[in-house]
C-alpha positions as CSV (number, residue, x, y, z in Angstrom):
1,M,10.7,-35.9,18.3
2,A,8.6,-37.4,21.1
3,R,5.8,-39.7,20.3
4,A,2.5,-38.0,21.0
5,A,1.1,-41.4,22.1
6,T,2.9,-41.2,25.4
7,T,0.7,-38.4,26.6
8,T,-2.6,-39.7,25.4
9,D,-3.4,-42.2,28.2
10,A,-2.1,-43.9,31.4
11,F,-1.2,-47.1,29.5
12,N,1.2,-45.3,27.2
13,A,2.6,-43.1,30.0
14,V,3.5,-46.1,32.2
15,A,5.1,-48.0,29.3
16,E,8.2,-45.9,29.9
17,P,10.2,-47.6,32.8
18,R,11.4,-44.3,34.3
19,R,7.9,-43.1,34.7
20,R,7.0,-46.3,36.5
21,Q,10.0,-45.7,38.8
22,I,8.7,-42.2,39.5
23,L,5.2,-43.6,40.3
24,D,6.8,-46.2,42.7
25,V,8.6,-43.4,44.6
26,L,5.4,-41.2,44.7
27,A,3.4,-44.2,46.0
28,R,5.4,-43.8,49.2
29,G,4.4,-40.1,49.6
30,E,4.5,-36.6,48.1
31,R,7.9,-35.6,46.8
32,S,9.6,-32.5,45.2
33,V,11.4,-32.7,41.9
34,T,14.7,-32.5,43.9
35,D,13.7,-35.5,46.0
36,L,12.8,-37.5,42.9
37,V,16.1,-36.6,41.2
38,A,18.0,-37.8,44.3
39,A,15.9,-41.0,44.7
40,L,16.1,-42.0,41.1
41,D,19.6,-40.7,40.2
42,L,18.3,-39.0,37.1
43,A,18.9,-35.5,35.8
44,Q,16.4,-32.8,36.8
45,P,15.3,-32.1,33.2
46,Q,14.5,-35.8,32.7
47,V,12.5,-36.0,35.9
48,S,10.6,-32.8,35.0
49,K,9.8,-34.2,31.5
50,H,8.5,-37.4,32.9
51,L,6.4,-35.6,35.5
52,K,4.9,-33.4,32.9
53,V,3.7,-36.5,31.0
54,L,2.4,-38.2,34.1
55,H,0.6,-35.0,35.1
56,E,-1.0,-34.6,31.7
57,V,-2.5,-38.1,31.8
58,G,-3.7,-37.7,35.4
59,L,-1.3,-40.0,37.1
60,V,0.2,-37.4,39.3
61,A,-1.1,-34.2,40.9
62,V,1.0,-31.2,41.8
63,R,0.7,-28.4,44.4
64,E,2.7,-25.3,45.1
65,D,4.5,-25.1,48.5
66,G,6.3,-21.8,48.4
67,R,8.8,-22.0,45.6
68,R,8.7,-25.8,45.5
69,R,6.3,-27.9,43.5
70,L,5.3,-31.1,45.2
71,Y,4.1,-34.1,43.3
72,R,1.9,-37.0,44.6
73,L,0.4,-40.1,43.1
74,E,-3.2,-39.6,41.7
75,G,-4.9,-43.0,42.2
76,R,-7.9,-42.1,40.0
77,G,-5.6,-41.9,37.0
78,L,-4.5,-45.6,37.6
79,K,-8.1,-46.9,37.5
80,P,-8.1,-47.8,33.8
81,I,-5.0,-49.8,34.3
82,H,-6.4,-51.4,37.4
83,D,-9.6,-52.3,35.7
84,W,-7.8,-53.9,32.7
85,V,-5.5,-55.9,35.0
86,A,-8.4,-57.0,37.2
87,G,-9.7,-59.1,34.3
88,F,-6.5,-61.0,34.1
89,A,-6.4,-61.4,37.9
90,R,-9.7,-63.2,37.8
91,H,-8.4,-65.4,35.1
92,W,-5.3,-66.3,37.0
93,E,-7.2,-66.9,40.2
94,D,-9.3,-69.5,38.4
95,R,-6.2,-71.0,36.9
96,F,-4.4,-71.2,40.2
97,G,-7.5,-72.7,41.9
98,A,-7.4,-75.4,39.2
99,L,-3.7,-75.9,39.8
100,D,-4.2,-76.2,43.5
101,A,-6.7,-79.0,42.9
102,V,-4.3,-80.9,40.6
103,L,-1.5,-80.5,43.1
104,A,-3.7,-81.8,46.0
105,E,-4.7,-84.8,43.9
106,I,-1.0,-85.5,43.0
107,T,0.2,-85.2,46.6
108,G,-2.8,-87.2,47.9
109,E,-4.2,-84.4,50.0
110,T,-7.9,-84.3,50.5
111,D,-10.4,-81.9,51.8
112,G,-11.3,-84.1,54.7
113,N,-14.4,-85.6,53.1
114,D,-12.7,-88.8,51.9
115,H,-12.6,-91.0,55.0
116,E,-12.0,-94.7,54.9
117,G,-13.7,-96.4,57.7
């Protein structure tokens, strides 16, 4: 029995590695299920199941093109993940800035303000 949590939000949906692979492929452009099956070397039922979850949480959009259904990445659905990760990015930028300062001190590099004359 599938866990209901996988369809409740983007975080749970992308926790599954195959879904992240699908998103990676769709980031390069719109694809049919057949294209995704070939690109990922997965069975069609698996791809369809994962696309259904990704669609339900708003990470992919679908449109009809004759008899085909074409899927594309829906960037707005990724916003909660982006916003969450952005907080960590600010933290790591600060940390890397501090590390750069320590490395410059260790290697004797200066910012040009320390002149002996």
